[in-house]
ChimeraX commands (.cxc) that place a marker at each C-alpha (Angstrom):
marker #1 position -46.04,4.90,-34.21 radius 0.5
marker #1 position -44.61,3.87,-37.55 radius 0.5
marker #1 position -45.35,0.28,-38.55 radius 0.5
marker #1 position -43.34,-1.94,-40.88 radius 0.5
marker #1 position -46.09,-1.45,-43.48 radius 0.5
marker #1 position -45.58,2.33,-43.24 radius 0.5
marker #1 position -41.84,1.88,-43.70 radius 0.5
marker #1 position -42.44,-0.42,-46.68 radius 0.5
marker #1 position -44.59,2.24,-48.34 radius 0.5
marker #1 position -41.93,4.90,-47.71 radius 0.5
marker #1 position -39.22,2.57,-49.07 radius 0.5
marker #1 position -41.05,1.56,-52.25 radius 0.5
marker #1 position -40.35,4.72,-54.31 radius 0.5
marker #1 position -36.79,5.28,-53.13 radius 0.5
marker #1 position -35.01,2.26,-51.60 radius 0.5
marker #1 position -33.79,-0.92,-53.28 radius 0.5
marker #1 position -32.03,-3.58,-51.25 radius 0.5
marker #1 position -29.65,-5.99,-52.94 radius 0.5
marker #1 position -32.04,-8.83,-52.11 radius 0.5
marker #1 position -34.99,-7.19,-53.88 radius 0.5
marker #1 position -36.39,-9.02,-56.91 radius 0.5
marker #1 position -36.99,-6.05,-59.21 radius 0.5
marker #1 position -39.70,-7.67,-61.35 radius 0.5
marker #1 position -41.82,-8.56,-58.31 radius 0.5
marker #1 position -41.02,-5.26,-56.61 radius 0.5
marker #1 position -42.13,-3.08,-59.53 radius 0.5
marker #1 position -45.27,-5.11,-60.19 radius 0.5
marker #1 position -46.22,-5.06,-56.51 radius 0.5
marker #1 position -46.33,-8.87,-56.27 radius 0.5
marker #1 position -44.08,-8.87,-53.20 radius 0.5
marker #1 position -43.72,-6.24,-50.55 radius 0.5
marker #1 position -40.35,-4.51,-50.38 radius 0.5
marker #1 position -38.09,-5.94,-47.69 radius 0.5
marker #1 position -37.85,-3.89,-44.51 radius 0.5
marker #1 position -34.70,-4.62,-42.57 radius 0.5
marker #1 position -34.96,-4.65,-38.81 radius 0.5
marker #1 position -31.52,-5.49,-37.40 radius 0.5
marker #1 position -28.02,-6.45,-38.42 radius 0.5
marker #1 position -25.18,-8.22,-36.69 radius 0.5
marker #1 position -21.90,-8.67,-38.51 radius 0.5
marker #1 position -22.78,-9.84,-42.02 radius 0.5
marker #1 position -26.27,-11.06,-41.05 radius 0.5
marker #1 position -29.32,-8.89,-41.76 radius 0.5
marker #1 position -32.77,-9.64,-40.34 radius 0.5
marker #1 position -35.98,-8.58,-42.03 radius 0.5
marker #1 position -39.03,-7.54,-39.97 radius 0.5
marker #1 position -40.72,-10.81,-40.96 radius 0.5
marker #1 position -37.89,-12.69,-39.24 radius 0.5
marker #1 position -35.98,-13.90,-42.30 radius 0.5
marker #1 position -32.20,-13.67,-41.87 radius 0.5
marker #1 position -29.90,-12.97,-44.79 radius 0.5
marker #1 position -26.17,-13.59,-45.04 radius 0.5
marker #1 position -23.96,-12.89,-48.07 radius 0.5
marker #1 position -22.65,-16.03,-49.71 radius 0.5
marker #1 position -19.51,-15.88,-51.81 radius 0.5
marker #1 position -17.92,-18.63,-53.85 radius 0.5
marker #1 position -14.33,-19.53,-53.04 radius 0.5
marker #1 position -13.21,-18.07,-56.38 radius 0.5
marker #1 position -14.95,-14.76,-55.56 radius 0.5
marker #1 position -13.21,-14.62,-52.19 radius 0.5
marker #1 position -9.84,-15.29,-53.85 radius 0.5
marker #1 position -10.50,-12.61,-56.48 radius 0.5
marker #1 position -11.63,-10.09,-53.87 radius 0.5
marker #1 position -8.56,-10.83,-51.75 radius 0.5
marker #1 position -6.27,-10.38,-54.76 radius 0.5
marker #1 position -7.88,-7.05,-55.64 radius 0.5
marker #1 position -7.59,-5.81,-52.04 radius 0.5
marker #1 position -3.94,-6.87,-51.79 radius 0.5
marker #1 position -3.14,-5.15,-55.10 radius 0.5
marker #1 position -4.80,-1.96,-53.84 radius 0.5
marker #1 position -2.83,-2.08,-50.58 radius 0.5
marker #1 position 0.41,-2.71,-52.48 radius 0.5
marker #1 position -0.38,0.25,-54.76 radius 0.5
marker #1 position -1.01,2.51,-51.77 radius 0.5
marker #1 position 2.23,1.36,-50.13 radius 0.5
marker #1 position 4.17,1.95,-53.34 radius 0.5
marker #1 position 2.72,5.45,-53.75 radius 0.5
marker #1 position 3.49,6.20,-50.13 radius 0.5
marker #1 position 7.09,5.07,-50.59 radius 0.5
marker #1 position 7.47,7.03,-53.85 radius 0.5
marker #1 position 6.00,10.25,-52.46 radius 0.5
marker #1 position 8.22,10.11,-49.38 radius 0.5
marker #1 position 11.43,9.06,-51.14 radius 0.5
marker #1 position 13.26,12.10,-49.80 radius 0.5
marker #1 position 12.56,10.95,-46.25 radius 0.5
marker #1 position 14.35,8.16,-44.44 radius 0.5
marker #1 position 11.79,5.53,-45.43 radius 0.5
marker #1 position 9.98,5.70,-42.13 radius 0.5
marker #1 position 6.55,6.87,-41.08 radius 0.5
marker #1 position 6.15,9.66,-38.52 radius 0.5
marker #1 position 5.92,7.11,-35.72 radius 0.5
marker #1 position 9.29,5.61,-36.74 radius 0.5
marker #1 position 8.00,2.39,-38.28 radius 0.5
marker #1 position 9.04,1.19,-41.71 radius 0.5
marker #1 position 6.47,2.51,-44.18 radius 0.5
marker #1 position 6.39,-0.73,-46.19 radius 0.5
marker #1 position 5.55,-2.93,-43.21 radius 0.5
marker #1 position 2.71,-0.70,-42.01 radius 0.5
marker #1 position 0.63,-0.92,-45.19 radius 0.5
marker #1 position -1.00,-4.35,-45.03 radius 0.5
marker #1 position -4.38,-5.79,-44.23 radius 0.5
marker #1 position -5.05,-9.11,-42.50 radius 0.5
marker #1 position -6.51,-11.53,-45.03 radius 0.5
marker link #1:1,2 radius 0.2
marker link #1:2,3 radius 0.2
marker link #1:3,4 radius 0.2
marker link #1:4,5 radius 0.2
marker link #1:5,6 radius 0.2
marker link #1:6,7 radius 0.2
marker link #1:7,8 radius 0.2
marker link #1:8,9 radius 0.2
marker link #1:9,10 radius 0.2
marker link #1:10,11 radius 0.2
marker link #1:11,12 radius 0.2
marker link #1:12,13 radius 0.2
marker link #1:13,14 radius 0.2
marker link #1:14,15 radius 0.2
marker link #1:15,16 radius 0.2
marker link #1:16,17 radius 0.2
marker link #1:17,18 radius 0.2
marker link #1:18,19 radius 0.2
marker link #1:19,20 radius 0.2
marker link #1:20,21 radius 0.2
marker link #1:21,22 radius 0.2
marker link #1:22,23 radius 0.2
marker link #1:23,24 radius 0.2
marker link #1:24,25 radius 0.2
marker link #1:25,26 radius 0.2
marker link #1:26,27 radius 0.2
marker link #1:27,28 radius 0.2
marker link #1:28,29 radius 0.2
marker link #1:29,30 radius 0.2
marker link #1:30,31 radius 0.2
marker link #1:31,32 radius 0.2
marker link #1:32,33 radius 0.2
marker link #1:33,34 radius 0.2
marker link #1:34,35 radius 0.2
marker link #1:35,36 radius 0.2
marker link #1:36,37 radius 0.2
marker link #1:37,38 radius 0.2
marker link #1:38,39 radius 0.2
marker link #1:39,40 radius 0.2
marker link #1:40,41 radius 0.2
marker link #1:41,42 radius 0.2
marker link #1:42,43 radius 0.2
marker link #1:43,44 radius 0.2
marker link #1:44,45 radius 0.2
marker link #1:45,46 radius 0.2
marker link #1:46,47 radius 0.2
marker link #1:47,48 radius 0.2
marker link #1:48,49 radius 0.2
marker link #1:49,50 radius 0.2
marker link #1:50,51 radius 0.2
marker link #1:51,52 radius 0.2
marker link #1:52,53 radius 0.2
marker link #1:53,54 radius 0.2
marker link #1:54,55 radius 0.2
marker link #1:55,56 radius 0.2
marker link #1:56,57 radius 0.2
marker link #1:57,58 radius 0.2
marker link #1:58,59 radius 0.2
marker link #1:59,60 radius 0.2
marker link #1:60,61 radius 0.2
marker link #1:61,62 radius 0.2
marker link #1:62,63 radius 0.2
marker link #1:63,64 radius 0.2
marker link #1:64,65 radius 0.2
marker link #1:65,66 radius 0.2
marker link #1:66,67 radius 0.2
marker link #1:67,68 radius 0.2
marker link #1:68,69 radius 0.2
marker link #1:69,70 radius 0.2
marker link #1:70,71 radius 0.2
marker link #1:71,72 radius 0.2
marker link #1:72,73 radius 0.2
marker link #1:73,74 radius 0.2
marker link #1:74,75 radius 0.2
marker link #1:75,76 radius 0.2
marker link #1:76,77 radius 0.2
marker link #1:77,78 radius 0.2
marker link #1:78,79 radius 0.2
marker link #1:79,80 radius 0.2
marker link #1:80,81 radius 0.2
marker link #1:81,82 radius 0.2
marker link #1:82,83 radius 0.2
marker link #1:83,84 radius 0.2
marker link #1:84,85 radius 0.2
marker link #1:85,86 radius 0.2
marker link #1:86,87 radius 0.2
marker link #1:87,88 radius 0.2
marker link #1:88,89 radius 0.2
marker link #1:89,90 radius 0.2
marker link #1:90,91 radius 0.2
marker link #1:91,92 radius 0.2
marker link #1:92,93 radius 0.2
marker link #1:93,94 radius 0.2
marker link #1:94,95 radius 0.2
marker link #1:95,96 radius 0.2
marker link #1:96,97 radius 0.2
marker link #1:97,98 radius 0.2
marker link #1:98,99 radius 0.2
marker link #1:99,100 radius 0.2
marker link #1:100,101 radius 0.2
marker link #1:101,102 radius 0.2
marker link #1:102,103 radius 0.2
view
């Protein structure tokens, strides 16, 4: 049976998690994190610690703006490429109204 220590040793040469402190990791001061489970945005380490990404309001706004711009770009390309068609998708819906994401 593989233990969490075995997994940590296998991870050390090839896996870096975003929560890994590189200086401590390389020097061997701290063991590499071994993730056990995840649920939604929460990740649990084998030691029981739970991690959740934290974003500042400005980062959320910036990320939302970038995503909306990307969706708008995709919709515009879709409309441009299908200009010879009637402006509808294959299922009969308006192409412009079908290219959005819930934010």
